[in-house]
N, C-alpha and C positions, 0 to 999 in steps of 0.2 A: 557703547554698552554692548553692542552685538558684533559678531564676526560674520563673514560671508562664506557660504559654501553653495555653489551652484550644484545642480543635480549631477552634472558630469564630474565635478570635483569630489562630490560626496561619494560617488562610486569609485573614483580612482584612489581616494584617500581614506577609504573606510577604516574607521578606527573604533574598535570596541573598548574605548578607554574606561568607560564607567565600571567595567569589571576587570580592568587592567588588561584587556585583550586588544592589543594594538594591531590593526589590520593595515599593513603597508603594502605598496606595490612598487614595481620598478619605475614608475612614472616620475619618481623624485630624482632621477639621475642627473639631469642637466642643470647647469648653473642658471639657465633661464627660468627654470621652475623655482629655484631659490629666490630669484629676484621678484617673481610674481607674488610669492608668499609674503613679501615685505611691502606690498602695495599699500598706499595710504588710503584707509577705508573712509576717511572723512569726505571723500569725493563721491561715495556711493550713496544711493537712496536708502531711506529708512525701510522701504519695502524690500529691497535686496537684503538689508541687514537682518530683517525678520526671518530670513530663510536659513539661519544657522542651524546646523544639525547638532542635537544634544543626545546624550546617552544615559544620563543619570536617572531619568524618570522611569524608564521601563527596560533598561539594560539592552537597548537596541537603538540604532540611529533613527531619529525622527526630528522633524522641524520643531523649533522652539514654539512657534505659534500654534502647533497642533498638539502640544503637551498639556494633558489634563492635570496640571499641578502648578503651584506657585514657584516658578523657576526664574532665576536671574543669572545671566552669564557675564563674567568679567573676561574680556578678551585681552590678547597680547597688546592691542592698541590702548586699551584702558590702562593697562599696567604701565606702559611707556609714558602715557600722558599724566599719570597720577603723581609722579615724584616719590611714591612710597618706596621704602627699602626692605620691606618684609611683608609676608603674607597677611598677618592679622590686620595691618594697616590698610591693605587693599580691600578687606572685607567690609570696611566702613561704608562703602558705596552701595551695599546691598540693602534694600528696604526690608525691615523685619528682623535684621540681625542687630544685636546690641554688642558693640565692640568697645571695651573700656580698658585703657592702659593702666595697669596697677603701679608699675615703676619702670625703670629703664629696660628691664628684660622680662617682664611678665604682663600677660593680658588675661582679661576675662571676656570670653566670646560665647554668645548663646543665640538661639533662634526662638523668638516668640516667648521671651521670659526666662526665668530661672537662671539669671546670669550669676556667675561665680568664677573665681580662680579655678575651681574644681567642677566646672559645668560638666554634666554627665548625660545629657539628653540630646547631644548633637554628634552625629557620626561624621568623622573626617577621613577622607581617603586621598592617597597620593598614587595616581595611576592604578587604582584598584587595590592598593595595599592600605589596610586600616592602620591608622597611626595612634589609636587610643591607648592609654596607659591602663593595664589590667588591674592596677592597684585601686583606682578610683573611677575608671571608665571615662576619663576625660583626656584632654590633650595638653601636653607641654608645648605651647606654641613657640617657645624660644628655640626649640631644636628642629622645628619644621622650617628650615631656612634654605631651601633649594634656590638655585640661581634663577632670578625672576625672568631673565631674558630667555630661559628655556621653557617657560610656561606658555602653552598654547591658549588655554582658557581655564577658568574656574567656574564650574557649574554649581550653583547653590539652590537647593530645594528647601523652601520653608514649609513646615508641616511634615507629617509622618512619611517615612520612606521604608518602613519596616517590611512591607510585603515582599520586596525583592532584596533589601539590604539586611534585614534582620534586626535583632534587639539592639537598643541604644539609638536607632534612627527614629527617635520619638518626636522631636520637634524640628528636625531638619537633617539634611545631608550636604556636606561640602565635598565636592569631588575636584581635586586639583589635577589637571591633565597636562602633562609635559609634551613637548613637540616631538614628532617623528624625527628620527635621526636624519632622514632624507631632506628634512626642511631646514637643517642647520649645517649644510656643507660650507666649508671655508672656516675662517677664523673670526673670533670676536674677543675684544679686550675691553674691560671696563675698569675705571679707577676714579677715585675722588676722595673728598673729605671735607670736613667743616667743623662746626661747633659741637653738635651732639653726635653726628656721624663723623667721628674723628678721622677715620681712614677706612677705606674699603677697596678691594681689588678682586677682579674675577676674570677668568680666561676660559675660552672654549674653542675646540677645534673639531670639525666634522669632516669626514671623508668617505669616499666610496671604497669599501673593502674589496668587493668583487661585484660582478654584475648582479644587480638586484638586492645587494646587501650593503647597508650603510651604518656607520658608527660615529660616535663622538665621545670626547673626553672633556671634563670640565673641572675646575678648581676655583674656590673662592675663599675669601677671608674678610672679616669685619672687626673693627674696634670701635666700641660705642662708649660715649661718656656717661657719667652718672647724672641723675636728676637731683632734686632737693626735697627735703621734708616740708610739710606745711609750715613748720616753724622757721624755715629758711636755711637750715644746715644742710650740708652735702649728705645725700642719702647713701653714698658708698655702694652704688649698684651698677657700676660700669661692667661691661662684659665684652668678651672676645669669642668669636666662633670661626671655625674652619670646617670646610666640607669639600669633598671631591667625589667624582663618580663617572660612570660611563653609561652608554646606551647603544644597543645594536638592534636595528630593525631590518627585516628582509623578507624576501619571498623566494622560496626554492622552486616553486611552480605556480602556475596561474591559479591553482585551486587551494593554495594555503599561504599563510604568512606567520611570522614569528617575531618575538621581541625578547631581548634579554637586557636587563639593566640593574645597576647597583650603586650604592652610595656608602661612604663612610664619613663620620663627622666627629668633631670634638668641640666642646664649649667650656669656657671658664667664666662663670657668672658670679658676680659679687652681690651680696644682699646684706642688709642690716636686719637682724632678727631680734625680737623681744620674747624671751623664753622664761617660763616659770621655773622657780627653784625653791627648794625647801629652806634656804637660808634667807635672812632679811636682806633686802626688802621684798622678798618673795618673787623677784624677777630680775633678769639682767639683760642688758643690751649688748650685742656683739656683732662684729662683721664676720660673715660666713662666706667662704669661697665654695661654690657649687661646681663640681666636676661632672660634666655630662659627656657621654661618648656612646657610639654605637655604629651599626651598619646594617645593610639589608641587601638582598638580591632577589630579583623577581624574574620569572620566565613565563612566557605565555605562547600558546600555539592556537591557530585558528584554521579549521578545515572548512572550505566552502562546499556546500552540497547543491545538488540540482534543485531548481525551483527557487533559488535565492536564499536557501537555508545556510546555517552556520553551526559548527560544533567547536566550542571553545574550551580550552584547558589552561588553567593558570596555577602556578605554584610560587610561593615566596617564603623566605626566611628572614626574620628580623631579630636583631640583637640590640638591647638597650641597657645602659647602666647610668645610674644617677647617685651621686654621693654628696650629701649635705649634712649639716649638723643634726637635723631632726631625724634623718633616716638615710639608709643606704639600700638601694634596690637594684636588682638585676633581673632581666626577663629575656626569655627566648621564645619566639613565636614561629610555628610552622603552620602554613595555611595552604589548603588545596581546594580548588573549585572547578567543577565541570558544569557546562551550560550548553543547551541545545535550543536553537531557534529555527522554526519552520512554519510554513503556511499550511492550513488545513482547509481545503476548498477555496472558494473565492472570497469568503467573508471573514474567515477566522485566521488570526495570526497568533501562534502559541510560542511561549518560551518557558523552559523549565530548567532546573539545575540542582546540583548536589554540592554541599559544602562541608568541609571539616577543618577545624582549627584546634591546635594543641598549644598550650601556653605553660611554660615552666618558669616559675618565679622564685627568686631567692630574696629574702629580706633580712636585714640585720637590725635588731631592736635597739632602741635608745630609751632614755627616760620618758621622752615626749611621745614616741610612737612605738607601740608594741603590737606585734601580730602573733597569734597562736593558731596554727603552727607558723613558724617563720617561713618555711618553704612550702610551696604548693604547686601541684600540677592540675590543670583543668582541661576539659575537652568540650568542644561544641560541635554538634552535628545538626545539619539543617537541610531541608528540601523546600523548594518553592516552585510554584506553577502560576502562570498568568496567561489569560486568554483575552485577546483584543478582538471584539466582534463588530464588524461594520454593518449596522442596521440599515443605514441609508448612505449610499456612496457619496463621499465628499460632504456629508451633512451631519450624520449622527453615528458616533462610535462609543461603544461601551467597553470598559476594561475591568475584568474581574480576576482576582488572584489572591494568594495567601502564602505566607511563610510558615513552615512548621519546623520548630527548633527543639533541640534537647540540650539542656545545659546541666552542669553538675550541682547547681544550687536549687533550682526550682523545678527541674524536670522538663516536661513538655510545655511549650508555649505556641499559641496560634495567633497569627497576626494578619487578618484579611483586610482587603480594601475593595471598594467599588468606585469606579470613576466613569464619568461620561463627558464627551466633548460634542458640542452642538454648534454647527456653522450655518446659521440661517441665511447669511449673505457672505460673499467672498471675503470681505475685510472685517467681519465680525466673528469672534470666537467666544463662546460661552462654555464654561466647564464647571463641574461639581464633583465632590468626592466625599466618601465616608470611609474612615479608616480606624483600625484598632492597632495600637502599638504598645510595646512594653519596654521598660528599662530593667533588665535583670540585675540582681544584686552583684556587687563587686566585693573584693576582699576586705576593704575597710569596714563595710557594713556587716559582714559575716565573721571577721576574724580579728578586728583591731580594737585597741584602746588608745585614744588620743588624749593626752594631758595638755590642756590649753591654758590653765590658770591655777594658781595656788590661792585658796581662800583662807585668810587669817581667821583665827578663832573668834574674833569680834565681828566678822561679817554676818549679817542677819540671815543669809541664806545657807550658812554653815551650821548644821545641827550638832556638830561636835565641839568639844571644848579645846581642841588642838587644831593647828593648821591642817587643811585638807586639800589634797589634789583633786581637781575637778576637770571635767571634760565630757567626753562621750565614749561609750563602749559599744561593742558589737552585739548582735542578736543572731543566734544560730538559726532562728526561724524567720529572719527578715525575708520578705517576699518581693515579687516584682511590682514595680509601679506601672500603672496603666493609664492610657489616654484613649478616649474615643474622640476623634476629630472630625468636624464637619467643615468643609471648605467649599468656596465658590469663587469663580473668577471670570473676568471679562477682558478680552484683548480687542483693541480697535485700531486698525490702520486707517487713520483719518485721510491721509493722502501720502504721497511719496516722501514727504518731509516731516510728518508728525505721526507718532503712535503713542498709545497708552496701554498700560497693563495694570489691572486692578485685581487684588485678591482680598477676600473676606474669610475670616475663620472664627470658629467657636470650638474651644477645647474643653472637654469634661474629664478631669483627672480623678483617679481613685487610688487608694493605697499608697499615697505619697509618703515620703520619708518624714518622720517626726521623731520626737524623743519623749521619754517618760522617766521620772526619777527612779533610781534603784536604791536599795537599802544602804545606808552609809556603813563603811567598815573602817577598822583601825589596823594599820600596818606599822607596828612599832611606834615610832615617834610622830607619825603623821597619819591622818585619816584619808579616806577616799570617798568622794561624793560625785558619782558619775551619773549622767543620763544615758539611757539605752535607746538605740535605734528601734523604732516601731513603724508600722504602716498605718497610723491612725489619721493622717491628714488627707484632705481632699480639696477640691476647688475647681474653679473654672477661669478661663481667660477668653477674651474675644478682642478682635481688632481688625484693622485693614492695612494694606500695603499698596502703595501706588508708585509706579515708575513711568516716566514720560520722557521720550526722546524726540528732540526737535532740531531739524536741520534748518536753522533760521535763514542762513545765507549759504552760498556755495562753499565758503570757507569758515563758517561759524556754526558750531553744533553745541547744543545744550542737553544735559541729562539731569533730570530732576527725580528725586526719590523722597517719599514721605511714608512714615509708619506711625500707627497709633495702636496702643495696647492697653487694655484694662484687665487687671488681675484681681482675683478674689479667692484667697487660699486660707486654710485654717491650720494653725499649729505647725508651721514649716520649720524644720531644723535649720540652724543658722546658715549652713552652706547653701541653702536655697531661699533664704529669707530676703535677699536683696530685691526690692521692687525694680522692675525695668523702667527706664524713662518712658513716660506716657507718649511723648511726642519726639520724633526725630526727623530732621530735614537734611537733605544733601543736594547741593547744586554744583554741577561740574560744567565748565565751559571750555571749549577748545577753539582757538582762533588761529588759523593758518595765515599769518600776515603776508608772508611771501613764501616762495618755494624753499627758502633757506632759514626762515624765522617763524617761530610759532610761540603762542602764549597760552598757558593752561591755568585755570582758576578752579579751586575746589573749596566751597564754603559749606560748613556743617553747623547745625544747631542740635543740641541734645538737652531735653528738659531735665529738671532735677529728679533725683532718685534717692531712695532710702535703703538702709541696710542695718546690720548688726555688727558691732565691733566689740569683741569679748574682753578687751583689756580696759574697758571702762564699764565695769559691771554695775556701777551705780546708775548710769544712764547709757546703756549700750547702743541705743539707736542713734544713728548719724544720718545726715542729709548731705548728699553731693549736690552742690548748686548747679543750676543749669549753666551752660556755656555755649558760646558761639566762637568758632575759630575758622581760620582759612589758610590754605596752602596755595602757593603759586609756583609755576615753573616757566622759565624762559629758555627756549631751546634754539640754538644757532647751529646750522648745518653748513659749514664752509665748503664741504665737498660731499659727494654721495657716500663716502666711507666714514666720515667723522661727524659726531654730534657732540656739542658742548652745551650743558644745561646748568642753569643756576636755579636752585630750589630753596624755597623758604617754607617752613612748616610751623603750624600753630602760631601764626604771626600776630594775631589780634591782642594777645595778652602775653606778659612775660612768662607766666606759668599758670596752670590751672589743674584742679584735681578731678579725676574721673572715676576712681574706685578705691575702696579700702579693702584689702584682703582680710578675710574673716578672723584669722589668728596668726600669731608668730610674725606679724608684720606691722610696720608703722605707716601712717598715711603719707603719701608721696605725691608731689605735684609734677606734672608734665611740662617741660620747658620749651620755649621757642628755640628753633634750630634753623641754621642756614648751611647749605653745603653746595659744592661744585662737583659736577660729574662729567666725565668724558667717555664716550663710547666710540670705538674704532673697529671697523669691519674690514676684513682682508681675505 
């Protein structure tokens, strides 16, 4: 669950990844360093593992155990031992996250409730680059498909992170951090295939460009099979994806460092859609090929100042395009961020920053999705400041800060937080936090009309005597959604082989998205009966999340995670109506049988969940049954350069259902899969 960074390594490898500021030094030059970075962490104590340095909580490097937030870290070792082939599947190991696979190429991922294909209260970053879609403020997980072997760690914060990250970091932040180029010297080749993962291949090569400057190139491709509908037919949702990129890290002097990186990608995704039509029988089912493509480039610079301070500057440009039957969208994002970190006296540690983001979006209307205007440009300006005050050295620390933003929809937003960390004894950490965060409106809520169903004239909810298009329409006055979150946590290092991390939360939401009917209208031969977005809903949620790491034997390690949530909302619009599973369990076991043979087990239980499926208007509520499933991985290493792994996924049942997309989709089941994977290092 955790990675190791000693104090010496933390200084040598200082990486401001949370803001995309990668701080590298020339200490990565030798091949011996590269070998050290691949050390098997299963031989290290839990106490050592608790010393991992994280950056997502406060945008500065700090020990995980000293972070006053509910944070979980997925390390490179966790990724290697999981057998997962994509990022959303990795996130299943995090307590408090609800990950539900919709079909072969879609996921619903959320933190602490509100799960949906279009979840919009979770901020996701890739090396400091926000990957949210400006159309609905969510994430298309199928295009976040970077090479897993290049990921150093994934830091996941449950709870608000808006004080430093801004709007949309309402219920959590996922920060995907890739490896410094100096950590990936030499070559790596990965290939395999099986039943669901039909074929995949990836290659990477890293080298020393000049003294103190390192670079790598990578390319990968995947071909994945389709799943099946709950009725047993093939769901025609197979997909292929291709991606390549580069990264350069360096230090031109001892007082600075820089990073430049970029990616391009293309995906061909199949899906079966059920779309409303004005001709009988008022809907049709068709296979749709979705074309996704895009690219990005990011550059960052860090200047070290006297007294251990830093000045960071980051810029990125992101281009994305998506073409499917219901819509075609294109977006260009320019983002610039400045940050300054310094100490003030012996007890105060301050960090502040400025941020600007410009988004230009083009949209092409269809019968099912219309935006007015089709094209739009938006600007976001923000300033944040955060002060960490040490009241009692090594015992009590307070952190106070706030984000101040201005957006084109609601104007100014303020998002403060107060956190406290108390260490009564060396191995006991208590923390608490009170935060306010907002999710600002997106284009769908302000500019869109979505037609999700055609109501025949005989339908009792159709007030017209002719067929009527129904769905949801925008509201030019739609406002920000607000949460005030109360959190507390306890970390206990029982001994060098056992640790636990407990988090409790209570969230109070206001101005949540809801809908209210509009007056019906007649457009020639058919009518229109739409609901309009409003901010009339409210509610609360509370729960707990527990993570336990146990080194049972020298070569046997267990990681256990459990989460509980209880939600109570009023009048939530359908894309937020899916109740999260009340209980979720995860148990991972790693057994290093010999130096050349290891066995990994991952068992998961998810309790039942409810939601709304609009294509059954007579009884739209559905229930996803609870399920228990397991993955296994057997890895054989004949040489130090070659790994051969046999992986089985979702093994306990032939197929199971995890989620039903709210509209334009048919219920799909996730199938059992087996594949073989070979990894060669040179």
